[in-house]
C-alpha positions in Angstrom: 41.6 46.7 23.1 40.2 44.0 25.4 36.7 42.8 24.3 34.0 43.6 26.8 31.8 41.1 28.6 28.2 42.0 29.2 25.9 40.1 31.5 22.1 40.6 31.4 20.2 39.3 34.4 17.0 41.4 34.4 14.0 41.1 32.1 14.2 43.2 29.0 15.0 43.2 25.3 18.2 43.2 23.2 18.2 44.6 19.7 20.5 46.3 17.2 20.4 49.9 16.1 23.1 51.8 14.2 25.8 49.1 15.0 24.9 49.5 18.7 23.6 46.7 21.0 20.5 48.2 22.6 19.1 47.0 25.9 15.7 48.1 27.0 14.8 46.8 30.5 11.3 46.3 31.7 12.2 48.7 34.6 12.8 51.5 32.0 16.6 51.2 31.9 18.0 52.0 28.5 21.7 51.2 27.5 23.6 51.0 24.3 27.0 49.4 23.6 29.1 49.5 20.4 29.1 46.0 18.9 32.8 46.2 17.9 33.8 46.5 21.6 32.1 43.3 22.6 33.5 39.8 23.1 30.8 38.1 25.1 27.1 38.6 25.8 25.8 36.5 28.7 22.0 36.0 29.1 21.4 35.1 32.7 17.6 35.1 32.5 14.9 33.4 30.4 12.9 36.6 30.4 15.0 38.6 28.0 14.0 38.8 24.3 16.8 38.9 21.6 16.0 39.8 18.0 17.3 37.7 15.2 19.0 40.8 13.7 20.8 41.1 17.0 22.1 37.5 16.9 23.1 38.0 13.3 25.1 41.0 14.0 26.8 39.6 17.1 27.7 36.4 15.2 29.2 38.4 12.3 31.4 40.2 14.8 32.5 37.0 16.5 30.8 37.9 19.7 30.0 34.8 21.7 26.5 34.7 23.1 26.2 32.5 26.2 22.8 31.3 27.5 22.4 30.3 31.1 20.1 27.8 32.7 17.6 28.6 35.5 20.5 28.2 38.1 22.5 30.9 36.2 25.1 28.4 35.0 26.2 28.9 31.4 24.4 26.2 29.4 25.0 26.9 25.6 26.6 29.4 23.3 26.2 30.8 19.9 29.4 31.0 17.8 29.8 32.0 14.1 30.6 29.4 11.4 33.0 31.7 9.6 35.1 33.8 11.9 38.3 33.3 10.0 39.1 33.7 6.3 41.3 30.6 6.1 39.0 28.3 8.1 38.9 25.6 5.4 42.7 25.4 5.1 43.3 25.4 8.8 40.5 22.9 9.6 41.9 20.5 6.9 45.4 20.7 8.5 43.8 20.1 12.0 41.8 17.1 10.9 44.9 15.6 9.1 47.2 15.8 12.2 48.8 12.5 13.1 48.2 10.8 16.5 51.9 11.4 17.3 51.5 15.2 16.7 48.3 15.3 18.8 50.2 13.3 21.6 52.9 15.9 21.6 50.4 18.8 21.8 48.6 17.1 24.7 51.8 16.7 26.5 52.5 20.4 26.3 49.0 21.2 27.6 49.2 18.9 30.5 52.6 20.1 31.5 51.4 23.7 31.4 48.4 22.9 33.5 50.4 21.0 36.1 53.0 23.8 36.3 50.3 26.5 36.7 48.6 24.4 39.4 52.0 24.1 41.2 52.5 27.9 40.9 49.1 28.6 42.4 49.7 26.2 45.3 53.2 27.8 45.9 51.7 31.3 46.0 49.3 30.0 48.6 52.0 28.4 50.7 51.0 24.8 50.0 53.9 22.3 50.2 52.3 20.0 47.5 53.5 22.5 44.9 56.8 20.6 44.6 55.0 17.3 43.9 53.1 18.8 41.1 56.2 20.3 39.6 57.8 16.9 39.6 54.7 15.4 38.1 54.8 17.9 35.2 58.3 16.8 34.3 57.2 13.2 34.2 54.5 13.8 31.5 55.1 11.9 28.3 53.5 12.3 24.9 49.7 11.6 25.1 50.2 11.3 28.9 49.9 7.5 29.1 50.5 7.5 32.9 47.5 10.0 33.3 49.6 12.5 35.2 46.8 15.0 34.7 44.4 13.0 36.8 47.1 12.2 39.4 47.8 16.0 39.7 44.1 16.9 39.9 43.6 14.6 43.0 46.6 16.1 44.7 45.9 19.6 43.7 42.3 19.9 44.9 43.1 18.1 48.2 45.7 20.8 48.8 43.6 23.7 47.4 40.2 23.2 48.9 39.3 24.8 52.2 37.4 21.6 53.3 39.4 18.3 53.8 36.6 16.2 52.3 36.1 18.4 49.2 35.3 16.6 46.0 35.3 18.2 42.6 31.7 17.3 41.6 30.0 19.7 39.1 26.6 20.8 40.2 27.1 20.4 43.9 27.7 23.1 46.6 30.4 25.6 47.3 33.1 25.9 45.9 31.8 23.8 43.0 29.2 26.4 42.1 31.9 29.0 41.6 34.1 26.6 39.7 31.3 25.5 37.4 30.5 29.1 36.5 34.1 30.1 36.0 35.0 27.1 33.9 31.9 27.5 31.7 32.9 31.1 31.0 36.4 30.1 30.3 35.2 27.4 28.0 33.1 29.9 26.0 36.1 32.3 25.7 38.3 29.4 24.6 35.9 28.3 21.9 35.5 31.9 20.6 39.3 32.2 20.3 39.6 28.8 18.5 36.9 29.7 16.0 38.5 33.0 15.4 41.8 31.2 14.4 40.0 28.9 11.9 39.9 25.8 14.0 37.0 23.5 14.4 36.0 22.8 18.0 34.4 19.4 17.6 37.8 17.8 16.8 39.8 17.6 19.9 43.5 16.9 20.7 42.7 14.5 23.6 39.0 14.8 24.3 36.8 12.8 21.9 33.1 12.6 22.3 30.5 12.3 19.7 28.0 14.3 21.8 30.5 17.1 22.5 30.8 19.9 20.0 33.6 21.6 22.0 36.2 18.9 22.5 39.1 21.2 21.3 38.0 24.0 23.7 37.9 21.4 26.5 41.5 20.4 25.6 43.0 24.0 25.3 41.3 25.4 28.4 43.0 22.9 30.6 46.1 25.0 30.9 44.0 28.0 31.8 41.9 26.4 34.6 44.2 27.4 37.4 43.5 31.1 36.7 39.9 30.5 37.5 40.9 28.5 40.6 43.0 31.5 41.7 39.8 33.6 41.7 37.8 31.0 43.6 40.2 29.7 46.2 42.6 32.7 46.3 40.2 35.6 46.3 36.8 34.3 47.5 36.3 34.2 51.3 35.4 30.8 52.6 32.4 32.2 54.4 30.7 32.6 51.0 30.2 28.7 51.1 26.8 29.5 52.6 25.7 30.5 49.0 25.6 26.8 48.1 24.6 26.3 44.5 23.9 30.0 43.9 26.3 32.8 43.2 25.4 36.5 43.8 26.0 39.2 41.3 29.3 40.3 42.9 30.7 36.7 42.9 29.8 36.3 39.2 31.3 39.7 38.3 34.5 38.7 40.1 34.7 35.4 38.2 34.1 37.2 34.8 37.0 39.5 35.7 39.2 36.4 35.3 39.1 37.0 31.5 41.1 40.2 31.9 43.6 39.0 34.6 47.3 39.3 33.5 49.1 36.2 32.5 52.6 35.5 31.0 52.6 34.0 27.5 55.4 33.9 24.9 57.6 36.0 27.3 55.0 38.8 27.4 52.3 39.9 29.9 48.8 39.8 28.4 45.2 39.7 29.6 43.9 36.2 29.7 41.4 36.8 26.9 44.3 38.0 24.6 46.4 35.1 25.7 43.7 32.8 24.5 43.9 34.3 21.0 47.8 33.7 21.1 47.3 30.1 22.1 44.7 29.4 19.4 46.7 31.2 16.7 49.8 29.2 17.7 47.8 26.0 17.6 46.7 26.8 14.1 50.3 27.3 13.1 51.2 24.0 14.8 48.8 22.3 12.4 49.6 24.3 9.3 53.4 24.3 9.7 53.7 21.1 11.6 55.4 23.1 14.4 55.6 22.0 18.1 55.7 25.6 19.4 52.3 25.8 21.1 52.1 29.0 23.2 50.5 28.4 26.7 50.1 30.7 29.7 51.8 30.8 33.0 51.4 32.8 36.2 53.3 36.1 36.4 56.8 35.7 37.8 
């Protein structure tokens, strides 16, 4: 069963009663949700109270709680320390991985990202798809030529509706939609990684002493084009008037990206399930010193 994503944007209170997440709104609305069905709880407003018992229960069930800033952009998340019974063993293998092994993994991720970017451009009839495909074949271990950055410049120039578009987080449309979609994807990736016993602060390519989610930032790269599909493929350009803000319908559409179908390991799976396949295969790569990292692709 696909874990549900709940988003709360109105003032109220969240609590736990009989293994149910209970929402009591200031407007009198009362809703309950079985905790075992949940994957994400997104708090869109600063005017919602959450009991400590509620946070404890959600953490114990590996439910990611995402807190948004006043502009409704995901800002932080709560993840459990022990979501996997073999965390210690898996984390030790992850931390012991050699630079050569990490370089091979990063090559696989960058190639998957470039191929997915090319597939999206091809579906939209953009001729630059062929260039991205060739760039994917040129990637070497650890991507010393920085093919990822070369691809990003080509990709967004071909994809964006405005010729002078620049991918600058925090700026106007379509950056606002990308910021929100990528933040939700990052939370989903971190949840999957923790569930496989991996530690998020130790990345494959990303390394930053101030970033607790370096590994999530690495793994999500191959999944970014699925968010882009929802922004550039499904959103009408006229919505650019929204600027920095997204309405409820736009955010709901972006959240639905987590359940879109992707191909992984020769099977069709919802993106959220594919993330668990990727994280589980990454854990096996570290534990068994295997290069077989499962990554997503667009449906054929």
